[in-house]
N, C-alpha and C positions, 0 to 999 in steps of 0.2 A: 279453755284457758282462763286466766284470772288477771284482772287489772286491780292493782292495789290503790284504793281510794284514799285511805289514811292508815297510819300505823306502819309497822314493819314486820318482816318475817325473816327467819333464818333459813337458808337453803342448805340442806344436808343430804349426804349420800350415806345410805345404810349398807354396811358391809358386814354381814353376819350380825353379831351382837354390838358392833361398834358403829358410831355415827361420826362422820367426818363433816365438819362445817365448811361448806364451799364459799359462803358469802351471805350477804343480806340483800333484801329487796325492800323498797319503801315506796311511798306515795308516788304515783305516776308510772310505776314500772309494770310491765307485763310479765307473766309467768306462764310457761307452757306453750308458748307460741310455736316452737319448733315441732312439738308433737302435733299441734293443730295443722301446721303446714305440710308436714311430712307423714302424718298418720302413724307415728311411731309411739310406743309406750313411754311413759315418763322415766327420766333417768335420775331424778332427785325428789326429795320430799321437802315440803316447807312446814315450818312450825312457827306459829305466831310468837313474836318477840315483844309485842305490846298489844294494847287494844287495837282492833283491826276492823276496817271496813273494806270489803272487796266486791268486785262485780264479776260475775261469771259471764263469759262471752263464748258463744259457739263459733264454729269455724266460719260460717257465712257472715256473722256479725263482725268478726275480727277482720275478715278480708274487706268488707265494706268500710269499716272504720279506717284501716290503713290506706285504702285507696282515696278516701276523702280527706284524711288528716295525716299525711305522710310523716310529719314531725313526730 
């Protein structure tokens, strides 16, 4: 999963040749947490909407982080 440190991304769903914008994610938001928790494949794609700094977090690291920092 990914934690957006700075910048923003567009979250899109690709259906055939079309892309449907589902929303945006920005600083402080997690992406992919449901896939990490449930072990399922991703359901959307993200595309950088600006310069971006992100942190990749594995399942164990994510679970430790949310246990220690629930907010």
